[in-house]
PQR file of N, CA, C, O and H, with PARSE charges and radii, in Angstrom:
ATOM      1  N   MET A   1    -114.862 -23.874  65.461 -0.4000 1.5000
ATOM      2  CA  MET A   1    -114.612 -25.146  66.102 -0.0000 2.0000
ATOM      3  C   MET A   1    -114.920 -26.271  65.112  0.5500 1.7000
ATOM      4  O   MET A   1    -115.953 -26.247  64.443 -0.5500 1.4000
ATOM      5  N   ARG A   2    -114.053 -27.222  65.023 -0.4000 1.5000
ATOM      6  CA  ARG A   2    -114.248 -28.330  64.106 -0.0000 2.0000
ATOM      7  C   ARG A   2    -115.156 -29.383  64.719  0.5500 1.7000
ATOM      8  O   ARG A   2    -115.404 -29.392  65.924 -0.5500 1.4000
ATOM      9  H   ARG A   2    -113.213 -27.241  65.566  0.4000 1.0000
ATOM     10  N   TRP A   3    -115.642 -30.264  63.867 -0.4000 1.5000
ATOM     11  CA  TRP A   3    -116.554 -31.320  64.298 -0.0000 2.0000
ATOM     12  C   TRP A   3    -115.870 -32.254  65.304  0.5500 1.7000
ATOM     13  O   TRP A   3    -116.481 -32.643  66.300 -0.5500 1.4000
ATOM     14  H   TRP A   3    -115.440 -30.257  62.888  0.4000 1.0000
ATOM     15  N   ASN A   4    -114.599 -32.619  65.048 -0.4000 1.5000
ATOM     16  CA  ASN A   4    -113.864 -33.487  65.967 -0.0000 2.0000
ATOM     17  C   ASN A   4    -113.665 -32.823  67.329  0.5500 1.7000
ATOM     18  O   ASN A   4    -113.755 -33.484  68.364 -0.5500 1.4000
ATOM     19  H   ASN A   4    -114.103 -32.303  64.240  0.4000 1.0000
ATOM     20  N   ASP A   5    -113.393 -31.512  67.328 -0.4000 1.5000
ATOM     21  CA  ASP A   5    -113.216 -30.786  68.590 -0.0000 2.0000
ATOM     22  C   ASP A   5    -114.502 -30.799  69.401  0.5500 1.7000
ATOM     23  O   ASP A   5    -114.470 -30.935  70.624 -0.5500 1.4000
ATOM     24  H   ASP A   5    -113.320 -30.975  66.487  0.4000 1.0000
ATOM     25  N   MET A   6    -115.619 -30.658  68.729 -0.4000 1.5000
ATOM     26  CA  MET A   6    -116.911 -30.667  69.426 -0.0000 2.0000
ATOM     27  C   MET A   6    -117.200 -32.047  70.014  0.5500 1.7000
ATOM     28  O   MET A   6    -117.707 -32.157  71.130 -0.5500 1.4000
ATOM     29  H   MET A   6    -115.645 -30.548  67.736  0.4000 1.0000
ATOM     30  N   ARG A   7    -116.876 -33.097  69.259 -0.4000 1.5000
ATOM     31  CA  ARG A   7    -117.105 -34.451  69.766 -0.0000 2.0000
ATOM     32  C   ARG A   7    -116.215 -34.740  70.968  0.5500 1.7000
ATOM     33  O   ARG A   7    -116.669 -35.324  71.952 -0.5500 1.4000
ATOM     34  H   ARG A   7    -116.464 -33.008  68.352  0.4000 1.0000
ATOM     35  N   ILE A   8    -114.959 -34.336  70.895 -0.4000 1.5000
ATOM     36  CA  ILE A   8    -114.031 -34.557  72.010 -0.0000 2.0000
ATOM     37  C   ILE A   8    -114.482 -33.764  73.235  0.5500 1.7000
ATOM     38  O   ILE A   8    -114.410 -34.268  74.355 -0.5500 1.4000
ATOM     39  H   ILE A   8    -114.590 -33.862  70.096  0.4000 1.0000
ATOM     40  N   SER A   9    -114.939 -32.550  73.037 -0.4000 1.5000
ATOM     41  CA  SER A   9    -115.427 -31.736  74.148 -0.0000 2.0000
ATOM     42  C   SER A   9    -116.664 -32.361  74.789  0.5500 1.7000
ATOM     43  O   SER A   9    -116.778 -32.407  76.014 -0.5500 1.4000
ATOM     44  H   SER A   9    -114.998 -32.141  72.126  0.4000 1.0000
ATOM     45  N   ALA A  10    -117.582 -32.838  73.962 -0.4000 1.5000
ATOM     46  CA  ALA A  10    -118.793 -33.470  74.490 -0.0000 2.0000
ATOM     47  C   ALA A  10    -118.451 -34.758  75.222  0.5500 1.7000
ATOM     48  O   ALA A  10    -119.011 -35.035  76.283 -0.5500 1.4000
ATOM     49  H   ALA A  10    -117.489 -32.800  72.967  0.4000 1.0000
ATOM     50  N   LEU A  11    -117.544 -35.542  74.669 -0.4000 1.5000
ATOM     51  CA  LEU A  11    -117.126 -36.780  75.323 -0.0000 2.0000
ATOM     52  C   LEU A  11    -116.422 -36.491  76.643  0.5500 1.7000
ATOM     53  O   LEU A  11    -116.666 -37.176  77.637 -0.5500 1.4000
ATOM     54  H   LEU A  11    -117.089 -35.317  73.807  0.4000 1.0000
ATOM     55  N   GLY A  12    -115.559 -35.494  76.665 -0.4000 1.5000
ATOM     56  CA  GLY A  12    -114.873 -35.113  77.897 -0.0000 2.0000
ATOM     57  C   GLY A  12    -115.840 -34.651  78.972  0.5500 1.7000
ATOM     58  O   GLY A  12    -115.700 -35.023  80.137 -0.5500 1.4000
ATOM     59  H   GLY A  12    -115.361 -34.938  75.858  0.4000 1.0000
ATOM     60  N   GLY A  13    -116.807 -33.853  78.595 -0.4000 1.5000
ATOM     61  CA  GLY A  13    -117.813 -33.393  79.554 -0.0000 2.0000
ATOM     62  C   GLY A  13    -118.653 -34.532  80.092  0.5500 1.7000
ATOM     63  O   GLY A  13    -118.972 -34.575  81.281 -0.5500 1.4000
ATOM     64  H   GLY A  13    -116.920 -33.551  77.649  0.4000 1.0000
ATOM     65  N   THR A  14    -119.011 -35.456  79.212 -0.4000 1.5000
ATOM     66  CA  THR A  14    -119.799 -36.617  79.633 -0.0000 2.0000
ATOM     67  C   THR A  14    -119.011 -37.478  80.604  0.5500 1.7000
ATOM     68  O   THR A  14    -119.542 -37.906  81.629 -0.5500 1.4000
ATOM     69  H   THR A  14    -118.752 -35.421  78.247  0.4000 1.0000
ATOM     70  N   LEU A  15    -117.743 -37.734  80.289 -0.4000 1.5000
ATOM     71  CA  LEU A  15    -116.906 -38.548  81.176 -0.0000 2.0000
ATOM     72  C   LEU A  15    -116.704 -37.879  82.525  0.5500 1.7000
ATOM     73  O   LEU A  15    -116.727 -38.554  83.555 -0.5500 1.4000
ATOM     74  H   LEU A  15    -117.312 -37.387  79.456  0.4000 1.0000
ATOM     75  N   CYS A  16    -116.508 -36.582  82.541 -0.4000 1.5000
ATOM     76  CA  CYS A  16    -116.342 -35.868  83.814 -0.0000 2.0000
ATOM     77  C   CYS A  16    -117.615 -35.921  84.658  0.5500 1.7000
ATOM     78  O   CYS A  16    -117.538 -36.086  85.876 -0.5500 1.4000
ATOM     79  H   CYS A  16    -116.490 -36.034  81.705  0.4000 1.0000
ATOM     80  N   SER A  17    -118.760 -35.785  84.043 -0.4000 1.5000
ATOM     81  CA  SER A  17    -120.000 -35.837  84.811 -0.0000 2.0000
ATOM     82  C   SER A  17    -120.277 -37.251  85.308  0.5500 1.7000
ATOM     83  O   SER A  17    -120.806 -37.425  86.406 -0.5500 1.4000
ATOM     84  H   SER A  17    -118.823 -35.650  83.054  0.4000 1.0000
ATOM     85  N   LEU A  18    -119.929 -38.257  84.520 -0.4000 1.5000
ATOM     86  CA  LEU A  18    -120.098 -39.635  84.984 -0.0000 2.0000
ATOM     87  C   LEU A  18    -119.130 -39.958  86.115  0.5500 1.7000
ATOM     88  O   LEU A  18    -119.505 -40.630  87.076 -0.5500 1.4000
ATOM     89  H   LEU A  18    -119.499 -38.115  83.628  0.4000 1.0000
ATOM     90  N   TRP A  19    -117.893 -39.490  86.013 -0.4000 1.5000
ATOM     91  CA  TRP A  19    -116.881 -39.753  87.035 -0.0000 2.0000
ATOM     92  C   TRP A  19    -117.331 -39.178  88.385  0.5500 1.7000
ATOM     93  O   TRP A  19    -117.111 -39.792  89.429 -0.5500 1.4000
ATOM     94  H   TRP A  19    -117.588 -38.945  85.232  0.4000 1.0000
ATOM     95  N   ALA A  20    -117.951 -38.015  88.359 -0.4000 1.5000
ATOM     96  CA  ALA A  20    -118.380 -37.369  89.601 -0.0000 2.0000
ATOM     97  C   ALA A  20    -119.573 -38.077  90.233  0.5500 1.7000
ATOM     98  O   ALA A  20    -119.802 -37.948  91.435 -0.5500 1.4000
ATOM     99  H   ALA A  20    -118.130 -37.516  87.511  0.4000 1.0000
ATOM    100  N   SER A  21    -120.329 -38.820  89.441 -0.4000 1.5000
ATOM    101  CA  SER A  21    -121.539 -39.440  89.988 -0.0000 2.0000
ATOM    102  C   SER A  21    -121.275 -40.798  90.622  0.5500 1.7000
ATOM    103  O   SER A  21    -122.162 -41.331  91.289 -0.5500 1.4000
ATOM    104  H   SER A  21    -120.143 -38.925  88.464  0.4000 1.0000
ATOM    105  N   PHE A  22    -120.079 -41.385  90.440 -0.4000 1.5000
ATOM    106  CA  PHE A  22    -119.755 -42.680  91.035 -0.0000 2.0000
ATOM    107  C   PHE A  22    -118.967 -42.473  92.314  0.5500 1.7000
ATOM    108  O   PHE A  22    -118.109 -41.594  92.404 -0.5500 1.4000
ATOM    109  H   PHE A  22    -119.358 -40.951  89.898  0.4000 1.0000
ATOM    110  N   SER A  23    -119.276 -43.302  93.302 -0.4000 1.5000
ATOM    111  CA  SER A  23    -118.470 -43.278  94.517 -0.0000 2.0000
ATOM    112  C   SER A  23    -117.611 -44.541  94.557  0.5500 1.7000
ATOM    113  O   SER A  23    -117.898 -45.518  93.864 -0.5500 1.4000
ATOM    114  H   SER A  23    -119.973 -44.016  93.229  0.4000 1.0000
ATOM    115  N   LEU A  24    -116.578 -44.514  95.355 -0.4000 1.5000
ATOM    116  CA  LEU A  24    -115.670 -45.651  95.451 -0.0000 2.0000
ATOM    117  C   LEU A  24    -116.405 -46.878  95.988  0.5500 1.7000
ATOM    118  O   LEU A  24    -116.125 -47.999  95.564 -0.5500 1.4000
ATOM    119  H   LEU A  24    -116.345 -43.720  95.918  0.4000 1.0000
ATOM    120  N   GLY A  25    -117.330 -46.681  96.904 -0.4000 1.5000
ATOM    121  CA  GLY A  25    -118.109 -47.789  97.457 -0.0000 2.0000
ATOM    122  C   GLY A  25    -118.943 -48.493  96.404  0.5500 1.7000
ATOM    123  O   GLY A  25    -119.038 -49.721  96.399 -0.5500 1.4000
ATOM    124  H   GLY A  25    -117.558 -45.770  97.248  0.4000 1.0000
ATOM    125  N   ASP A  26    -119.548 -47.719  95.511 -0.4000 1.5000
ATOM    126  CA  ASP A  26    -120.352 -48.301  94.429 -0.0000 2.0000
ATOM    127  C   ASP A  26    -119.484 -49.119  93.484  0.5500 1.7000
ATOM    128  O   ASP A  26    -119.871 -50.208  93.061 -0.5500 1.4000
ATOM    129  H   ASP A  26    -119.471 -46.722  95.515  0.4000 1.0000
ATOM    130  N   VAL A  27    -118.323 -48.595  93.158 -0.4000 1.5000
ATOM    131  CA  VAL A  27    -117.423 -49.301  92.246 -0.0000 2.0000
ATOM    132  C   VAL A  27    -116.937 -50.600  92.886  0.5500 1.7000
ATOM    133  O   VAL A  27    -116.916 -51.640  92.229 -0.5500 1.4000
ATOM    134  H   VAL A  27    -118.009 -47.710  93.501  0.4000 1.0000
ATOM    135  N   LEU A  28    -116.549 -50.551  94.152 -0.4000 1.5000
ATOM    136  CA  LEU A  28    -116.088 -51.756  94.839 -0.0000 2.0000
ATOM    137  C   LEU A  28    -117.198 -52.794  94.960  0.5500 1.7000
ATOM    138  O   LEU A  28    -116.950 -53.989  94.800 -0.5500 1.4000
ATOM    139  H   LEU A  28    -116.566 -49.705  94.686  0.4000 1.0000
ATOM    140  N   GLN A  29    -118.415 -52.349  95.242 -0.4000 1.5000
ATOM    141  CA  GLN A  29    -119.543 -53.275  95.325 -0.0000 2.0000
ATOM    142  C   GLN A  29    -119.796 -53.937  93.973  0.5500 1.7000
ATOM    143  O   GLN A  29    -120.079 -55.133  93.918 -0.5500 1.4000
ATOM    144  H   GLN A  29    -118.617 -51.378  95.372  0.4000 1.0000
ATOM    145  N   THR A  30    -119.700 -53.192  92.903 -0.4000 1.5000
ATOM    146  CA  THR A  30    -119.894 -53.749  91.566 -0.0000 2.0000
ATOM    147  C   THR A  30    -118.812 -54.765  91.233  0.5500 1.7000
ATOM    148  O   THR A  30    -119.103 -55.827  90.684 -0.5500 1.4000
ATOM    149  H   THR A  30    -119.471 -52.219  92.947  0.4000 1.0000
ATOM    150  N   VAL A  31    -117.566 -54.445  91.561 -0.4000 1.5000
ATOM    151  CA  VAL A  31    -116.458 -55.373  91.299 -0.0000 2.0000
ATOM    152  C   VAL A  31    -116.633 -56.649  92.109  0.5500 1.7000
ATOM    153  O   VAL A  31    -116.430 -57.744  91.585 -0.5500 1.4000
ATOM    154  H   VAL A  31    -117.329 -53.582  92.007  0.4000 1.0000
ATOM    155  N   LEU A  32    -117.005 -56.524  93.373 -0.4000 1.5000
ATOM    156  CA  LEU A  32    -117.202 -57.693  94.227 -0.0000 2.0000
ATOM    157  C   LEU A  32    -118.360 -58.555  93.729  0.5500 1.7000
ATOM    158  O   LEU A  32    -118.256 -59.781  93.702 -0.5500 1.4000
ATOM    159  H   LEU A  32    -117.170 -55.635  93.799  0.4000 1.0000
ATOM    160  N   THR A  33    -119.451 -57.924  93.338 -0.4000 1.5000
ATOM    161  CA  THR A  33    -120.599 -58.667  92.817 -0.0000 2.0000
ATOM    162  C   THR A  33    -120.234 -59.405  91.526  0.5500 1.7000
ATOM    163  O   THR A  33    -120.649 -60.547  91.328 -0.5500 1.4000
ATOM    164  H   THR A  33    -119.536 -56.928  93.360  0.4000 1.0000
ATOM    165  N   ALA A  34    -119.470 -58.766  90.658 -0.4000 1.5000
ATOM    166  CA  ALA A  34    -119.048 -59.408  89.417 -0.0000 2.0000
ATOM    167  C   ALA A  34    -118.131 -60.594  89.696  0.5500 1.7000
ATOM    168  O   ALA A  34    -118.237 -61.631  89.042 -0.5500 1.4000
ATOM    169  H   ALA A  34    -119.133 -57.839  90.819  0.4000 1.0000
ATOM    170  N   ALA A  35    -117.230 -60.442  90.665 -0.4000 1.5000
ATOM    171  CA  ALA A  35    -116.315 -61.532  91.005 -0.0000 2.0000
ATOM    172  C   ALA A  35    -117.073 -62.718  91.588  0.5500 1.7000
ATOM    173  O   ALA A  35    -116.799 -63.861  91.222 -0.5500 1.4000
ATOM    174  H   ALA A  35    -117.143 -59.600  91.197  0.4000 1.0000
ATOM    175  N   VAL A  36    -118.014 -62.470  92.480 -0.4000 1.5000
ATOM    176  CA  VAL A  36    -118.808 -63.556  93.057 -0.0000 2.0000
ATOM    177  C   VAL A  36    -119.646 -64.235  91.973  0.5500 1.7000
ATOM    178  O   VAL A  36    -119.746 -65.462  91.951 -0.5500 1.4000
ATOM    179  H   VAL A  36    -118.237 -61.542  92.777  0.4000 1.0000
ATOM    180  N   GLY A  37    -120.236 -63.468  91.091 -0.4000 1.5000
ATOM    181  CA  GLY A  37    -121.017 -64.034  90.001 -0.0000 2.0000
ATOM    182  C   GLY A  37    -120.178 -64.904  89.086  0.5500 1.7000
ATOM    183  O   GLY A  37    -120.634 -65.953  88.631 -0.5500 1.4000
ATOM    184  H   GLY A  37    -120.155 -62.471  91.109  0.4000 1.0000
ATOM    185  N   THR A  38    -118.959 -64.476  88.817 -0.4000 1.5000
ATOM    186  CA  THR A  38    -118.050 -65.262  87.980 -0.0000 2.0000
ATOM    187  C   THR A  38    -117.690 -66.580  88.649  0.5500 1.7000
ATOM    188  O   THR A  38    -117.693 -67.631  88.008 -0.5500 1.4000
ATOM    189  H   THR A  38    -118.588 -63.624  89.187  0.4000 1.0000
ATOM    190  N   LEU A  39    -117.382 -66.520  89.937 -0.4000 1.5000
ATOM    191  CA  LEU A  39    -117.031 -67.745  90.664 -0.0000 2.0000
ATOM    192  C   LEU A  39    -118.196 -68.721  90.737  0.5500 1.7000
ATOM    193  O   LEU A  39    -118.002 -69.924  90.563 -0.5500 1.4000
ATOM    194  H   LEU A  39    -117.380 -65.667  90.457  0.4000 1.0000
ATOM    195  N   VAL A  40    -119.391 -68.228  90.989 -0.4000 1.5000
ATOM    196  CA  VAL A  40    -120.569 -69.095  91.047 -0.0000 2.0000
ATOM    197  C   VAL A  40    -120.839 -69.713  89.685  0.5500 1.7000
ATOM    198  O   VAL A  40    -121.153 -70.901  89.599 -0.5500 1.4000
ATOM    199  H   VAL A  40    -119.549 -67.251  91.131  0.4000 1.0000
ATOM    200  N   SER A  41    -120.726 -68.947  88.642 -0.4000 1.5000
ATOM    201  CA  SER A  41    -120.939 -69.463  87.298 -0.0000 2.0000
ATOM    202  C   SER A  41    -119.919 -70.543  86.954  0.5500 1.7000
ATOM    203  O   SER A  41    -120.275 -71.583  86.401 -0.5500 1.4000
ATOM    204  H   SER A  41    -120.471 -67.982  88.711  0.4000 1.0000
ATOM    205  N   PHE A  42    -118.652 -70.297  87.281 -0.4000 1.5000
ATOM    206  CA  PHE A  42    -117.601 -71.269  87.008 -0.0000 2.0000
ATOM    207  C   PHE A  42    -117.842 -72.563  87.793  0.5500 1.7000
ATOM    208  O   PHE A  42    -117.731 -73.656  87.238 -0.5500 1.4000
ATOM    209  H   PHE A  42    -118.363 -69.452  87.730  0.4000 1.0000
ATOM    210  N   ALA A  43    -118.172 -72.437  89.083 -0.4000 1.5000
ATOM    211  CA  ALA A  43    -118.405 -73.617  89.918 -0.0000 2.0000
ATOM    212  C   ALA A  43    -119.617 -74.408  89.420  0.5500 1.7000
ATOM    213  O   ALA A  43    -119.595 -75.639  89.411 -0.5500 1.4000
ATOM    214  H   ALA A  43    -118.262 -71.549  89.533  0.4000 1.0000
ATOM    215  N   THR A  44    -120.651 -73.716  89.015 -0.4000 1.5000
ATOM    216  CA  THR A  44    -121.844 -74.394  88.507 -0.0000 2.0000
ATOM    217  C   THR A  44    -121.551 -75.146  87.221  0.5500 1.7000
ATOM    218  O   THR A  44    -122.006 -76.276  87.045 -0.5500 1.4000
ATOM    219  H   THR A  44    -120.668 -72.716  89.023  0.4000 1.0000
ATOM    220  N   SER A  45    -120.799 -74.533  86.325 -0.4000 1.5000
ATOM    221  CA  SER A  45    -120.491 -75.214  85.065 -0.0000 2.0000
ATOM    222  C   SER A  45    -119.604 -76.436  85.305  0.5500 1.7000
ATOM    223  O   SER A  45    -119.782 -77.461  84.647 -0.5500 1.4000
ATOM    224  H   SER A  45    -120.429 -73.615  86.467  0.4000 1.0000
ATOM    225  N   ARG A  46    -118.652 -76.343  86.236 -0.4000 1.5000
ATOM    226  CA  ARG A  46    -117.810 -77.506  86.554 -0.0000 2.0000
ATOM    227  C   ARG A  46    -118.634 -78.624  87.181  0.5500 1.7000
ATOM    228  O   ARG A  46    -118.453 -79.795  86.845 -0.5500 1.4000
ATOM    229  H   ARG A  46    -118.508 -75.511  86.771  0.4000 1.0000
ATOM    230  N   LEU A  47    -119.535 -78.269  88.085 -0.4000 1.5000
ATOM    231  CA  LEU A  47    -120.388 -79.263  88.733 -0.0000 2.0000
ATOM    232  C   LEU A  47    -121.284 -79.961  87.715  0.5500 1.7000
ATOM    233  O   LEU A  47    -121.428 -81.184  87.748 -0.5500 1.4000
ATOM    234  H   LEU A  47    -119.682 -77.318  88.357  0.4000 1.0000
ATOM    235  N   LEU A  48    -121.882 -79.194  86.816 -0.4000 1.5000
ATOM    236  CA  LEU A  48    -122.732 -79.787  85.790 -0.0000 2.0000
ATOM    237  C   LEU A  48    -121.920 -80.675  84.843  0.5500 1.7000
ATOM    238  O   LEU A  48    -122.406 -81.716  84.400 -0.5500 1.4000
ATOM    239  H   LEU A  48    -121.764 -78.201  86.789  0.4000 1.0000
ATOM    240  N   CYS A  49    -120.703 -80.272  84.537 -0.4000 1.5000
ATOM    241  CA  CYS A  49    -119.842 -81.078  83.687 -0.0000 2.0000
ATOM    242  C   CYS A  49    -119.519 -82.414  84.358  0.5500 1.7000
ATOM    243  O   CYS A  49    -119.531 -83.461  83.710 -0.5500 1.4000
ATOM    244  H   CYS A  49    -120.309 -79.427  84.897  0.4000 1.0000
ATOM    245  N   MET A  50    -119.233 -82.371  85.652 -0.4000 1.5000
ATOM    246  CA  MET A  50    -118.942 -83.607  86.390 -0.0000 2.0000
ATOM    247  C   MET A  50    -120.174 -84.502  86.456  0.5500 1.7000
ATOM    248  O   MET A  50    -120.043 -85.720  86.333 -0.5500 1.4000
ATOM    249  H   MET A  50    -119.223 -81.520  86.179  0.4000 1.0000
ATOM    250  N   LEU A  51    -121.351 -83.947  86.644 -0.4000 1.5000
ATOM    251  CA  LEU A  51    -122.577 -84.740  86.709 -0.0000 2.0000
ATOM    252  C   LEU A  51    -122.891 -85.400  85.370  0.5500 1.7000
ATOM    253  O   LEU A  51    -123.342 -86.545  85.333 -0.5500 1.4000
ATOM    254  H   LEU A  51    -121.457 -82.957  86.744  0.4000 1.0000
ATOM    255  N   VAL A  52    -122.661 -84.696  84.290 -0.4000 1.5000
ATOM    256  CA  VAL A  52    -122.929 -85.247  82.956 -0.0000 2.0000
ATOM    257  C   VAL A  52    -121.955 -86.382  82.662  0.5500 1.7000
ATOM    258  O   VAL A  52    -122.351 -87.392  82.082 -0.5500 1.4000
ATOM    259  H   VAL A  52    -122.295 -83.765  84.320  0.4000 1.0000
ATOM    260  N   LYS A  53    -120.689 -86.237  83.050 -0.4000 1.5000
ATOM    261  CA  LYS A  53    -119.703 -87.281  82.802 -0.0000 2.0000
ATOM    262  C   LYS A  53    -120.022 -88.542  83.604  0.5500 1.7000
ATOM    263  O   LYS A  53    -119.773 -89.653  83.135 -0.5500 1.4000
ATOM    264  H   LYS A  53    -120.366 -85.416  83.521  0.4000 1.0000
ATOM    265  N   ARG A  54    -120.565 -88.381  84.795 -0.4000 1.5000
ATOM    266  CA  ARG A  54    -120.924 -89.542  85.621 -0.0000 2.0000
ATOM    267  C   ARG A  54    -122.045 -90.361  85.007  0.5500 1.7000
ATOM    268  O   ARG A  54    -122.048 -91.588  85.098 -0.5500 1.4000
ATOM    269  H   ARG A  54    -120.768 -87.479  85.176  0.4000 1.0000
ATOM    270  N   LYS A  55    -122.996 -89.681  84.382 -0.4000 1.5000
ATOM    271  CA  LYS A  55    -124.162 -90.382  83.822 -0.0000 2.0000
ATOM    272  C   LYS A  55    -123.807 -91.141  82.567  0.5500 1.7000
ATOM    273  O   LYS A  55    -124.555 -92.027  82.155 -0.5500 1.4000
ATOM    274  H   LYS A  55    -122.993 -88.683  84.308  0.4000 1.0000
ATOM    275  N   ARG A  56    -122.699 -90.824  81.952 -0.4000 1.5000
ATOM    276  CA  ARG A  56    -122.332 -91.501  80.683 -0.0000 2.0000
ATOM    277  C   ARG A  56    -121.733 -92.805  80.950  0.5500 1.7000
ATOM    278  O   ARG A  56    -121.363 -93.517  80.016 -0.5500 1.4000
ATOM    279  H   ARG A  56    -122.091 -90.104  82.286  0.4000 1.0000
TER
END
């Protein structure tokens, strides 16, 4: 067995074991949390930008 074959086999096994440990609910919760965090961050930066422009 070549070194590349061993790495691909190890990577494939790792990915398969990780895939089995995630549930659809966990993935959806993570996506939703990331989306809410992005929106809050964007809104906060816009609000702070507007406040800074007012003070000038």
